[in-house]
C-alpha positions as CSV (number, residue, x, y, z in Angstrom):
1,X,-0.2,0.0,-0.2
2,X,0.7,3.5,-1.1
3,X,0.0,6.6,1.4
4,X,0.0,10.4,0.9
5,X,1.6,12.8,3.5
6,X,-0.6,15.8,3.1
7,X,1.4,18.1,5.4
8,X,4.4,17.7,2.9
9,X,2.6,16.5,-0.4
10,X,4.8,13.5,-0.6
11,X,4.1,9.8,-1.0
12,X,4.9,7.6,2.0
13,X,5.2,3.8,2.1
14,X,5.2,3.1,5.9
15,X,3.0,6.1,7.8
16,X,4.2,4.7,11.2
17,X,8.4,5.8,10.2
18,X,7.0,9.3,9.6
19,X,4.5,10.7,12.2
20,X,6.7,12.9,13.6
21,X,6.7,15.0,10.6
22,X,3.5,14.1,8.7
23,X,0.1,14.2,10.8
24,X,-2.6,14.0,7.8
25,X,-2.2,10.8,5.3
26,X,-4.6,9.5,2.6
27,X,-4.2,5.8,1.0
28,X,-3.5,6.4,-2.7
29,X,-6.2,4.0,-4.8
30,X,-4.4,2.4,-7.8
31,X,-5.4,-0.2,-10.2
32,X,-2.8,-3.3,-9.6
33,X,-0.5,-4.5,-9.7
34,X,0.2,-0.7,-8.2
35,X,3.3,-0.2,-10.0
36,X,3.5,3.8,-9.7
37,X,6.7,5.4,-11.0
38,X,7.5,9.5,-10.8
39,X,6.8,11.7,-13.7
40,X,9.8,13.9,-15.2
41,X,9.2,17.0,-16.8
42,X,8.6,15.3,-20.2
43,X,6.0,13.3,-18.6
44,X,4.3,16.4,-17.1
45,X,4.6,18.2,-20.3
46,X,2.8,15.3,-22.3
47,X,0.1,14.6,-19.5
48,X,-0.5,19.3,-19.7
49,X,-0.5,18.3,-23.9
50,X,-3.3,15.5,-23.4
51,X,-5.3,17.6,-21.1
52,X,-5.4,20.8,-23.1
53,X,-6.1,19.0,-26.1
54,X,-8.8,17.0,-24.6
55,X,-10.7,19.6,-22.6
56,X,-9.4,22.6,-24.8
57,X,-8.0,24.7,-21.8
58,X,-4.4,25.0,-20.6
59,X,-4.9,26.8,-17.6
60,X,-6.8,23.6,-16.3
61,X,-4.2,21.4,-17.7
62,X,-1.4,22.9,-15.7
63,X,-3.8,23.3,-12.2
64,X,-4.7,19.4,-12.5
65,X,-0.7,18.3,-13.0
66,X,1.7,20.9,-11.7
67,X,5.2,21.1,-12.3
68,X,6.9,21.6,-9.1
69,X,5.0,18.9,-6.8
70,X,5.8,15.2,-7.1
71,X,3.4,13.8,-9.5
72,X,2.9,9.8,-10.1
73,X,1.7,7.9,-13.3
74,X,0.6,4.2,-12.9
75,X,0.8,2.1,-15.9
76,X,-2.9,0.3,-16.4
77,X,-4.3,-2.1,-19.1
78,X,-7.5,-1.7,-20.6
79,X,-6.6,1.1,-23.6
80,X,-5.3,-0.3,-26.5
81,X,-1.6,1.2,-26.3
82,X,0.1,3.0,-23.2
83,X,-2.3,4.2,-20.5
84,X,-1.2,5.4,-17.3
85,X,-3.1,6.4,-14.1
86,X,-2.1,10.0,-13.3
87,X,-1.8,10.8,-9.5
88,X,-1.6,14.3,-7.8
89,X,-1.1,15.2,-4.1
90,X,-2.3,11.3,-3.5
91,X,-5.3,11.7,-5.7
92,X,-6.5,10.0,-9.0
93,X,-7.1,12.9,-11.4
94,X,-7.3,10.4,-14.5
95,X,-6.1,8.3,-17.3
96,X,-3.5,9.5,-20.1
97,X,-3.4,7.4,-22.6
98,X,-2.1,6.7,-26.4
99,X,-4.5,6.6,-29.1
100,X,-3.0,5.0,-31.9
101,X,-5.3,6.4,-34.6
102,X,-5.2,9.9,-34.0
103,X,-1.4,9.5,-33.2
104,X,-1.6,11.6,-29.9
105,X,-2.1,11.6,-26.1
106,X,-5.2,12.2,-24.5
107,X,-7.0,12.3,-21.3
108,X,-9.9,10.7,-19.4
109,X,-10.5,12.9,-16.7
110,X,-11.6,10.8,-13.3
111,X,-12.6,11.3,-9.5
112,X,-11.0,14.1,-8.1
113,X,-9.7,15.4,-11.6
114,X,-13.5,15.9,-12.7
115,X,-14.5,17.3,-9.3
116,X,-12.0,20.2,-9.8
117,X,-12.9,20.6,-13.4
118,X,-16.9,21.1,-12.0
119,X,-15.7,23.0,-8.8
120,X,-13.8,25.0,-11.0
121,X,-15.9,25.3,-14.1
122,X,-12.7,24.2,-16.3
123,X,-12.4,22.4,-19.4
124,X,-15.8,20.3,-20.5
125,X,-18.5,19.7,-18.3
126,X,-21.8,19.7,-17.7
127,X,-24.6,19.6,-15.2
128,X,-27.7,17.6,-16.4
129,X,-30.9,17.3,-15.1
130,X,-30.7,13.1,-13.6
131,X,-30.6,12.0,-10.4
132,X,-28.1,9.3,-11.8
133,X,-25.9,8.8,-14.6
134,X,-26.0,4.9,-15.6
135,X,-23.2,4.0,-17.3
136,X,-23.9,3.3,-21.1
137,X,-26.4,5.8,-20.7
138,X,-26.8,8.4,-23.7
139,X,-27.7,12.1,-22.3
140,X,-29.4,14.3,-24.6
141,X,-28.9,17.6,-24.9
142,X,-32.9,18.8,-23.6
143,X,-31.2,17.0,-19.9
144,X,-28.0,19.7,-19.8
145,X,-29.2,22.3,-17.4
146,X,-25.9,24.2,-17.7
147,X,-22.0,23.6,-19.0
148,X,-19.4,23.7,-21.8
149,X,-19.4,21.2,-24.6
150,X,-16.8,20.5,-27.2
151,X,-17.3,21.4,-30.5
152,X,-15.4,17.9,-31.6
153,X,-17.0,14.5,-31.0
154,X,-15.6,11.8,-28.9
155,X,-13.8,14.3,-26.6
156,X,-14.1,13.7,-22.7
157,X,-16.8,16.0,-20.6
158,X,-16.7,15.9,-17.2
159,X,-20.5,15.1,-15.8
160,X,-22.4,15.9,-12.3
161,X,-26.2,15.4,-11.3
162,X,-27.9,18.4,-10.9
163,X,-27.9,17.7,-6.9
164,X,-23.9,17.7,-6.9
165,X,-24.2,13.7,-5.6
166,X,-22.8,11.6,-8.4
167,X,-20.4,12.7,-10.9
168,X,-19.1,11.0,-14.3
169,X,-17.2,11.4,-17.6
170,X,-18.7,11.3,-20.8
171,X,-18.3,11.2,-24.4
172,X,-19.5,13.6,-26.7
173,X,-21.2,11.7,-29.6
174,X,-23.4,12.7,-32.7
175,X,-26.6,15.1,-31.9
176,X,-24.8,16.8,-28.7
177,X,-25.6,13.4,-27.3
178,X,-23.4,12.7,-23.6
179,X,-22.7,9.3,-23.7
180,X,-21.9,8.0,-19.8
181,X,-18.4,6.0,-19.5
182,X,-18.2,5.9,-15.6
183,X,-20.0,7.0,-13.0
184,X,-19.5,7.6,-9.3
185,X,-20.6,8.9,-6.0
186,X,-18.7,12.3,-6.0
187,X,-15.5,13.3,-4.5
188,X,-14.2,16.7,-3.2
189,X,-12.0,18.5,-5.9
190,X,-8.1,18.5,-5.3
191,X,-6.7,20.2,-2.1
192,X,-4.4,23.1,-2.6
193,X,-0.9,21.3,-2.9
194,X,2.6,22.9,-1.8
195,X,5.8,22.1,-4.0
196,X,7.8,18.9,-3.4
197,X,10.8,17.3,-5.1
198,X,11.5,13.0,-5.3
199,X,14.7,13.8,-3.4
200,X,12.5,14.8,-0.8
201,X,10.3,12.0,-1.0
202,X,13.6,9.7,-0.4
203,X,14.5,11.1,2.1
204,X,11.1,11.1,3.9
205,X,11.1,7.7,3.4
206,X,14.8,6.6,4.2
207,X,14.0,4.1,6.7
208,X,11.9,2.3,4.6
209,X,14.3,2.1,1.8
210,X,17.6,1.4,3.7
211,X,15.7,-1.6,5.3
212,X,14.4,-2.8,1.6
213,X,18.3,-2.3,1.0
214,X,19.8,-4.5,3.6
215,X,17.2,-6.8,3.3
216,X,18.3,-7.0,-0.9
217,X,22.4,-7.0,0.3
218,X,21.7,-10.0,2.5
219,X,20.3,-11.4,0.0
220,X,23.3,-11.3,-2.3
221,X,25.5,-12.3,0.1
222,X,23.3,-15.1,1.1
223,X,23.3,-16.5,-2.7
224,X,26.9,-15.7,-3.4
225,X,27.3,-17.8,-0.4
226,X,25.7,-21.0,-1.3
227,X,26.5,-21.1,-4.9
228,X,30.3,-19.7,-4.9
229,X,30.1,-19.0,-8.1
230,X,31.8,-15.6,-9.3
231,X,29.2,-12.7,-9.2
232,X,28.3,-11.1,-12.6
233,X,25.9,-8.2,-12.4
234,X,23.8,-8.1,-15.6
235,X,23.6,-4.3,-16.4
236,X,21.2,-2.9,-18.9
237,X,21.7,1.0,-18.6
238,X,18.2,0.8,-16.7
239,X,17.0,2.2,-13.2
240,X,16.3,-1.2,-11.8
241,X,19.6,-3.0,-13.1
242,X,21.6,0.4,-11.9
243,X,20.3,-0.1,-8.4
244,X,20.6,-3.7,-8.4
245,X,24.6,-3.1,-9.0
246,X,24.5,-0.7,-6.4
247,X,23.2,-3.0,-4.3
248,X,26.1,-5.6,-5.1
249,X,28.4,-3.0,-4.7
250,X,27.5,-2.6,-0.9
251,X,27.6,-6.4,-0.2
252,X,31.4,-6.2,-0.7
253,X,31.9,-8.8,-2.5
254,X,34.1,-8.7,-5.9
255,X,31.6,-8.6,-8.8
256,X,31.9,-8.0,-12.4
257,X,29.6,-5.9,-14.7
258,X,27.8,-7.6,-18.3
259,X,26.7,-5.2,-20.6
260,X,24.8,-6.5,-24.0
261,X,25.3,-4.1,-26.4
262,X,22.4,-5.1,-29.1
263,X,23.4,-2.3,-31.2
264,X,20.0,-0.5,-30.8
265,X,20.4,1.0,-27.4
266,X,19.3,5.0,-27.2
267,X,23.1,6.9,-26.8
268,X,21.9,7.8,-23.4
269,X,23.2,4.5,-22.4
270,X,26.4,4.9,-23.6
271,X,26.9,7.5,-22.0
272,X,25.3,6.0,-18.2
273,X,27.7,2.9,-19.0
274,X,30.6,5.2,-18.6
275,X,29.7,7.0,-15.5
276,X,28.5,3.9,-13.9
277,X,32.2,2.2,-14.6
278,X,33.5,5.6,-13.2
279,X,31.6,5.5,-9.9
280,X,32.2,1.7,-9.1
281,X,35.7,1.1,-10.8
282,X,34.8,-2.7,-12.0
283,X,35.6,-4.6,-14.9
284,X,32.8,-4.2,-18.0
285,X,32.2,-7.0,-20.2
286,X,31.0,-6.4,-23.1
287,X,28.6,-8.6,-25.1
288,X,28.5,-6.8,-28.6
289,X,26.0,-7.8,-31.1
290,X,26.9,-5.0,-34.0
291,X,25.0,-5.1,-36.8
292,X,23.6,-8.7,-36.5
293,X,20.0,-7.7,-36.2
294,X,19.7,-5.9,-39.4
295,X,22.0,-8.5,-40.9
296,X,19.3,-10.9,-39.2
297,X,16.3,-9.3,-40.2
298,X,17.2,-9.5,-44.3
299,X,16.5,-13.6,-43.3
300,X,13.6,-13.8,-40.4
301,X,11.9,-10.4,-41.3
302,X,11.3,-8.1,-38.6
303,X,10.4,-9.4,-35.4
304,X,7.3,-9.1,-33.3
305,X,5.6,-9.8,-30.2
306,X,5.2,-13.3,-31.0
307,X,8.0,-13.8,-33.3
308,X,11.4,-12.4,-31.0
309,X,13.8,-13.9,-32.5
310,X,15.5,-10.7,-31.9
311,X,16.4,-11.7,-28.4
312,X,17.8,-15.2,-29.2
313,X,20.3,-13.1,-31.8
314,X,21.3,-9.9,-30.3
315,X,21.0,-10.5,-26.6
316,X,21.6,-14.1,-25.7
317,X,24.0,-15.2,-28.4
318,X,26.4,-12.4,-27.3
319,X,25.9,-13.3,-23.7
320,X,26.4,-16.6,-23.9
321,X,29.4,-16.1,-26.0
322,X,30.8,-13.4,-23.6
323,X,30.2,-15.2,-20.4
324,X,30.7,-18.8,-20.6
325,X,34.1,-18.6,-22.3
326,X,34.9,-16.1,-19.2
327,X,33.4,-18.4,-16.5
328,X,33.1,-22.0,-18.0
329,X,32.2,-23.0,-14.4
330,X,29.0,-20.9,-14.2
331,X,27.9,-17.7,-12.9
332,X,26.2,-15.8,-10.1
333,X,23.5,-12.9,-12.5
334,X,22.5,-10.1,-10.3
335,X,20.0,-9.0,-12.6
336,X,17.3,-6.2,-11.8
337,X,14.0,-8.3,-12.8
338,X,11.0,-6.9,-10.3
339,X,7.8,-9.2,-10.2
340,X,5.3,-5.9,-10.7
341,X,6.9,-5.6,-14.5
342,X,4.9,-8.7,-16.2
343,X,2.8,-11.8,-15.0
344,X,5.7,-14.2,-16.5
345,X,8.3,-12.0,-14.3
346,X,5.9,-12.0,-11.6
347,X,5.9,-16.0,-11.3
348,X,9.8,-16.2,-11.4
349,X,11.7,-17.1,-8.2
350,X,14.0,-14.9,-6.8
351,X,17.2,-17.3,-7.7
352,X,16.5,-19.8,-10.7
353,X,18.5,-21.4,-12.8
354,X,19.8,-19.8,-15.8
355,X,18.6,-20.8,-19.1
356,X,21.7,-20.3,-21.1
357,X,24.5,-21.1,-19.1
358,X,24.4,-24.1,-17.6
359,X,25.7,-24.5,-13.8
360,X,24.6,-20.9,-13.3
361,X,21.8,-18.6,-11.6
362,X,19.9,-16.0,-11.7
363,X,19.3,-14.0,-8.4
364,X,16.8,-11.0,-8.0
365,X,17.0,-9.1,-5.0
366,X,14.3,-6.5,-6.5
367,X,11.7,-8.8,-7.2
368,X,9.4,-7.6,-5.0
369,X,10.4,-4.2,-5.0
370,X,7.8,-1.5,-6.9
371,X,9.3,1.5,-9.4
372,X,8.8,4.0,-7.0
373,X,11.3,2.4,-4.3
374,X,13.9,2.3,-7.3
375,X,13.6,5.4,-7.9
376,X,13.6,6.8,-4.5
377,X,16.7,4.5,-3.5
378,X,18.6,6.0,-6.7
379,X,17.6,9.6,-5.6
380,X,18.7,8.5,-1.6
381,X,21.8,7.6,-3.1
382,X,22.2,10.4,-5.8
383,X,23.0,7.0,-8.5
384,X,24.0,8.2,-11.9
385,X,20.3,7.3,-13.8
386,X,20.4,7.2,-17.5
387,X,19.1,10.6,-18.9
388,X,16.8,8.9,-21.3
389,X,14.3,8.7,-18.6
390,X,14.0,12.2,-18.9
391,X,12.6,12.2,-22.6
392,X,9.4,10.6,-21.0
393,X,10.6,6.9,-21.2
394,X,9.5,4.1,-18.4
395,X,11.5,1.2,-19.6
396,X,14.7,1.3,-21.4
397,X,16.8,-1.3,-23.8
398,X,16.3,-1.9,-27.4
399,X,14.6,1.3,-28.9
400,X,12.6,-0.2,-31.5
401,X,11.9,-3.3,-29.9
402,X,8.4,-4.7,-31.2
403,X,7.2,-4.9,-27.1
404,X,7.2,-1.1,-27.2
405,X,3.7,0.3,-27.6
406,X,3.0,3.0,-30.1
407,X,3.5,5.7,-28.0
408,X,6.7,4.9,-26.9
409,X,7.9,4.3,-30.8
410,X,6.3,7.9,-31.2
411,X,9.1,8.9,-28.4
412,X,11.8,7.3,-30.3
413,X,10.6,8.5,-33.4
414,X,11.6,12.2,-32.1
415,X,14.5,11.5,-29.8
416,X,16.1,9.1,-31.6
417,X,15.0,9.8,-35.7
418,X,18.2,8.0,-36.9
419,X,17.7,4.7,-36.4
420,X,13.6,5.2,-36.2
421,X,14.3,6.3,-39.7
422,X,16.5,2.9,-40.6
423,X,13.8,0.7,-38.8
424,X,11.1,2.7,-40.9
425,X,12.7,1.8,-43.8
426,X,13.5,-2.0,-43.4
427,X,9.9,-2.4,-42.2
428,X,8.8,-1.2,-45.5
429,X,10.7,-3.9,-47.7
430,X,8.4,-6.2,-45.5
431,X,5.0,-4.3,-44.4
432,X,2.8,-1.6,-46.2
433,X,2.6,1.8,-45.2
434,X,-0.6,1.2,-43.6
435,X,1.0,-1.6,-41.3
436,X,3.8,0.3,-40.0
437,X,1.9,3.3,-39.6
438,X,-0.5,1.0,-37.1
439,X,2.5,-0.8,-35.5
440,X,1.1,-4.3,-37.3
441,X,4.1,-5.4,-38.0
442,X,4.3,-6.3,-34.1
443,X,2.3,-9.2,-34.7
444,X,2.6,-12.4,-37.2
445,X,-0.1,-14.4,-35.3
446,X,-3.7,-12.9,-33.9
447,X,-3.7,-8.8,-33.8
448,X,-5.5,-7.5,-30.3
449,X,-9.0,-6.8,-30.7
450,X,-8.6,-3.4,-30.0
451,X,-6.7,-2.9,-33.1
452,X,-8.0,-5.4,-35.0
453,X,-11.3,-3.5,-35.0
454,X,-10.1,-0.9,-35.9
455,X,-7.7,-2.0,-39.0
456,X,-10.5,-4.3,-39.6
457,X,-8.2,-7.4,-39.5
458,X,-7.3,-10.3,-37.5
459,X,-4.3,-11.8,-38.7
460,X,-0.8,-10.4,-38.8
461,X,2.3,-10.6,-41.4
462,X,3.0,-14.5,-42.6
463,X,6.4,-15.5,-41.7
464,X,9.2,-16.5,-43.7
465,X,8.8,-20.3,-43.5
466,X,4.9,-21.7,-44.2
467,X,4.4,-25.4,-43.1
468,X,1.5,-27.3,-43.8
469,X,0.7,-30.9,-42.0
470,X,-0.7,-33.2,-43.7
471,X,-0.7,-36.6,-41.0
472,X,2.8,-37.5,-40.6
473,X,4.2,-35.5,-43.4
474,X,5.1,-31.7,-43.8
475,X,4.9,-29.6,-46.6
476,X,7.5,-26.4,-46.2
477,X,7.6,-23.3,-47.8
478,X,10.7,-21.4,-46.9
479,X,11.4,-17.5,-48.5
480,X,15.3,-18.9,-49.0
481,X,16.9,-21.9,-50.5
482,X,18.9,-24.2,-48.3
483,X,22.3,-24.9,-47.9
484,X,22.8,-28.5,-49.5
485,X,26.1,-29.0,-47.8
486,X,25.1,-27.5,-44.4
487,X,21.5,-29.5,-44.3
488,X,23.3,-33.0,-45.5
489,X,25.7,-32.4,-42.1
490,X,22.8,-31.4,-39.6
491,X,20.5,-34.3,-41.4
492,X,23.7,-36.2,-39.4
493,X,22.5,-35.7,-35.9
494,X,18.8,-37.6,-36.1
495,X,20.1,-40.0,-39.2
496,X,22.1,-41.2,-42.1
497,X,21.4,-39.7,-45.0
498,X,21.0,-41.8,-48.2
499,X,20.4,-39.5,-51.3
500,X,16.6,-38.3,-50.7
501,X,16.3,-40.5,-47.8
502,X,17.2,-40.4,-44.2
503,X,17.3,-43.4,-42.2
504,X,16.7,-43.0,-38.4
505,X,16.1,-45.2,-35.5
506,X,12.2,-44.8,-36.1
507,X,12.5,-45.4,-39.7
508,X,12.8,-44.0,-42.9
509,X,12.5,-40.4,-43.7
510,X,11.6,-39.3,-47.0
511,X,13.2,-35.3,-47.6
512,X,12.4,-34.3,-51.3
513,X,12.2,-30.5,-52.4
514,X,14.5,-27.5,-54.6
515,X,14.9,-24.1,-53.7
516,X,12.0,-23.1,-51.5
517,X,9.9,-25.8,-51.3
518,X,10.2,-29.0,-49.5
519,X,7.8,-32.4,-48.9
520,X,8.9,-34.6,-45.5
521,X,7.3,-37.7,-44.5
522,X,8.4,-39.9,-41.5
523,X,7.2,-42.2,-39.4
524,X,5.6,-39.9,-36.9
525,X,5.0,-36.3,-36.1
526,X,7.9,-35.3,-33.8
527,X,10.3,-36.9,-36.1
528,X,8.9,-34.8,-39.3
529,X,9.1,-31.8,-37.2
530,X,12.6,-32.3,-36.2
531,X,13.7,-32.8,-39.7
532,X,12.0,-29.7,-41.0
533,X,13.6,-27.5,-38.2
534,X,17.1,-29.2,-39.4
535,X,16.2,-28.4,-43.1
536,X,15.1,-24.7,-42.3
537,X,17.9,-23.7,-39.9
538,X,20.4,-24.9,-43.2
539,X,18.0,-22.0,-45.0
540,X,17.3,-19.8,-42.1
541,X,20.8,-18.7,-39.6
542,X,21.1,-16.0,-37.8
543,X,25.0,-16.3,-37.1
544,X,23.9,-16.1,-33.1
545,X,25.7,-19.3,-32.6
546,X,23.7,-20.3,-29.9
547,X,23.5,-24.0,-31.7
548,X,27.2,-23.9,-30.9
549,X,27.1,-23.4,-27.6
550,X,24.6,-25.2,-26.5
551,X,26.1,-28.5,-27.9
552,X,27.0,-30.6,-25.0
553,X,29.3,-32.5,-26.6
554,X,31.2,-30.1,-28.9
555,X,30.1,-31.9,-31.8
556,X,28.9,-28.9,-33.9
557,X,30.9,-26.5,-35.0
558,X,30.8,-23.3,-37.2
559,X,33.3,-23.5,-40.9
560,X,32.4,-20.2,-42.4
561,X,29.8,-17.2,-42.0
562,X,26.3,-18.0,-42.4
563,X,25.4,-21.2,-42.6
564,X,28.0,-23.1,-42.7
565,X,28.4,-25.8,-39.9
566,X,30.1,-29.2,-39.9
567,X,29.0,-31.8,-37.5
568,X,31.1,-34.6,-35.9
569,X,28.9,-37.8,-36.1
570,X,31.2,-39.7,-33.7
571,X,30.6,-36.7,-30.8
572,X,26.9,-35.8,-31.5
573,X,24.2,-37.9,-29.5
574,X,21.3,-36.9,-31.2
575,X,19.9,-34.6,-28.2
576,X,19.0,-31.8,-30.6
577,X,19.3,-29.7,-27.9
578,X,20.9,-26.8,-31.1
579,X,17.8,-26.8,-32.1
580,X,16.2,-25.7,-28.9
581,X,18.6,-22.8,-28.7
582,X,18.0,-21.8,-32.5
583,X,15.6,-19.2,-33.1
584,X,15.1,-20.6,-36.7
585,X,13.9,-23.9,-35.3
586,X,12.1,-22.7,-32.6
587,X,10.2,-19.5,-33.9
588,X,9.6,-20.8,-37.3
589,X,9.1,-24.6,-37.2
590,X,8.3,-25.7,-33.6
591,X,6.2,-22.6,-32.9
592,X,4.9,-22.6,-36.0
593,X,1.2,-22.7,-36.3
594,X,0.9,-26.0,-38.6
């Protein structure tokens, strides 16, 4: 739970710790998982712009979202793109949300925000001759007693019943009707505020933050004592990994810093890495992907949320290569992972085995922290945080990641036009102008309902490999021609090639085809899929070398660039772990819908 000290106008985690400095508290109501973060000046500007645009009143925008006070944002679901609850003086004044189809931020006033609009008679508002405001009800013009309505349809309007007991928010529809979106028992308007800063919030919550920090430090020390392996902090340039790094430094343990340079990082990240290196005087190990993303896109096509080959090619490949060679017996990877970031991370244990380097473990000291706790720790200890956050980003990493919302990509376009322009040029090779504009390249399977309704389409772009299952047989259509020599080598992992036949323990497999069309007939469906994966691997390769690093016996080695591999039959045990690691096999065969 989070509270707000009304005396100092600051958020508080534990009221009992600050009882001598604060007397009046209010609980901050937020949508779960309740992971609030501070709004930087760029966030304030964006939010004010959305309010002024939506409600036609810049002075109202300045009153609702002050620049000289601590304002919080809490990411929420339910909208087609990025959306946040806007919390001012501990109260929810509304939702800011990015409208993909208008290409701008918008604002939906709520609760104390609506009460303030009605009290001040600012922006768009209406008092109606009704006792209630049923959700979904259309209020006709003859019911409006007084108010100021927008000229444009679909703008939001603050609404009150004539007796003032019920408030709501509506949208203006055709015929000047007000369509009630939501209603509630009226709340009072925002109380007057006072200037406040994040530094003050950090100091006020010092006892809470330091107790959290000490527990995290003891956790790191306990993991190091249990596993007795080298400690490596995985540093992304983001706020969470920065705090994880500082906590590791406080533990007194010898440690290394690992930075995965995807080649798609914002310039501020590289500047921040230098600042971190100088502050901590620690050895930084870098795994660099170089131009591998752009080269792999030529073969795989653009990545997507349900087709994230890029993570293996430009993250896991360089990481495995850099750290497996440096720490062959494994290591402890201290990460900035937090459970509130996603459902998957919420389910991940605080200590877990590494999926990529045998004998290694992943430790997440911040698993139970909120974003606000992280930020207050940073301000409390004056850590050198990445200045890209001050542009309005709430998370950092690959700036053209398909997991980004369109709101984030709009920020990238403005802040880093060179890399965004390069991505747009690459996308247009595979997608239409409309698909690029609406961000449809971010899905290869089902397009989400909110977006699908607007674009009147349910399916994303096709994959570079199409598979049709016919009983125990598979038909492959590949947008590339397999390397014949490599295909013959890889097929040795499951049997003995004999012309168009492959002799396996489960029986004969018939492989016929040329160019991009292949037919595979096998004794069972699994064998057919395994063979298909090897054929596709010989046609499409991301040069990540994960297959080589994952081979437990060293039977697979690269003999040239691209799709040139050799298999040592004497050492190969047919485990196909290499196919489990390969992005081409995983995303184009095993996860491909048939």
